[in-house]
Each structure stands twice: as structure tokens, then as C-alpha cells.
N, C-alpha and C positions, 0 to 999 in steps of 0.2 A: 520715379525716378530716372536716375543718367545709367544709361551703359555705354561705355567705348566703342566705338565705331575701331573694329579691325581692318588692317592694310593701305592706311593711310601711313604718309612717310612721317617723320621724328618732327617736323615742320608744321605739323598741322594736328590743332585737337579734333576728334569727330566723338559728338555724342550723339545718342540714340534717346528720346525721350517716354517714358512707359507709366502711365497712368497717370496722376495726376502731381506737377514739381512744387515739391514743397520749398523754401529756404534752406532746411536743410541739404536737400541734394545740389544746391549750388554748394554752400560749403563745403561737404564732404569730398563733391567729387569734380566739376566743374573749376571751381575758384581755386582748387592746388593745381589743375591740370594746363591751365591757360599761365598763373603764375611759372611754373615748372617750365612750359614755354617760352615766356619771355626772358625769364633769369640765363636762359642759355642761346634762346633766339636772337633777341634784343626786339622782336617782332614777335604779333599775335594773328596767327590764320585758324578760324574755329569756322566747325562747321555743326550745327545743330539742326535732329533731322526730328520734325514733330509726326511721326507718323501714326498708320492708324490705331495704336495703342496708348497714343494721347491724350491726354483727357483734362486738359489745363493746367494754369499755372496760380496756385494761392498766391494771397496780396503779399506775402514774407517774400515770394520766392520774383518775385516781377520787383520787388523792391534791392533785394541782392544783386537782379541780374542788373539794374541800372548801376550799383553801386562798382559792378564788376567794371561795364563798362568807363565809367568813369574816372573809376580808380588809376588806370590804365588806358589812358582817353589818347596819348600819344602812341600807345604800342599796336595800336590795331591796324594792320596790313588788311586784312581781308578777312569779311564775317557772310556766310553762306547760312541760309534760315532754308527747309526745306518743310513743306507742310500741304495738305489740300483745303485749309483753313482761309477763307479770302482774305477775313481783317489783317494774318499773318503780314500776306501783300504789301496790304495797305498799309502798315505801321512801319514795314520796313519802307515801304516809298516814304514817308511822312516823312520818319525819323532816319532813314541814311544818309542824310547830307550832314548829318550833325556827326558823325565816325568820319574820323581824317581818312580813314582806309576805303578802300571799297563794300561795298555790302550789296550782296546780291539774293532773293528771294526766287525758289523754285518751285513747281509742283511734285509732289513725290513722286512720279512718273518719270519723274528729269533726278532720280538722283543720282544717277551716274554722271551726267550732264553737271552736276554739283560737288560733283567729287573728284573731277578734272579738272575745273574752275577755280577750287579750292588750291589745289594742288599746283595749278600753273605759274 
């Protein structure tokens, strides 16, 4: 499941993943929050934290993740991924150039730096 990250400005959606992320986690939590932000601000700044309690993505969640990105392709301003999983950083560097906005990944120890970057 995704839980909202408190203390971020209204111009940023931040969530932390717990357990295995499923398609309904996207549909119930992340998609509505991002779509609301885009409706209000016209752009999306999103912080996703895949911390120690995260246990991966289901196939449906990966599909919904891609769908969210494609449906709002021009709205992405900044996207920050925080994780200690090496493959997450590789995926961000391989596919980050596809996103019109800026994409950065951070290790979990740099969560504060990720928050500063996404809000800056």
C-alpha cells in the first residue's frame, strides 16, 4: 500500500510504499492524488519512497504505473524515486529520459535530499 508523506508542499505528491504494491494501490491512492495535483497546478512533482517495508510491485501495479506516466506525459515536472534497490536506480537512469520532466533517484539514506530536490 501507499501512504501519503506529510509535510510536503501542496505542489508535491509524496507516497511511501509498504508491502507489495498492487494495481489497486495506484488506482486508490497515487492516481487520484496525481490527477488532483495536475488539475490544480498543471504540472506534477511526485516523490515515491520505496523504503525498507517495500516488497515489490505486482504486474498490475507496473502496468498502472506506466499508464499513469503515459496518460499525463506532458504534465511531469519532477519525479523523485527513493530506494536502496539497485535495479530501481538502473531503471530510473535507463527510462528517465523518456519523461519530459526531470527524473532523479536517491538512496534511502538521502530521503531529505530527495524531498529538498522535489520541492525546489
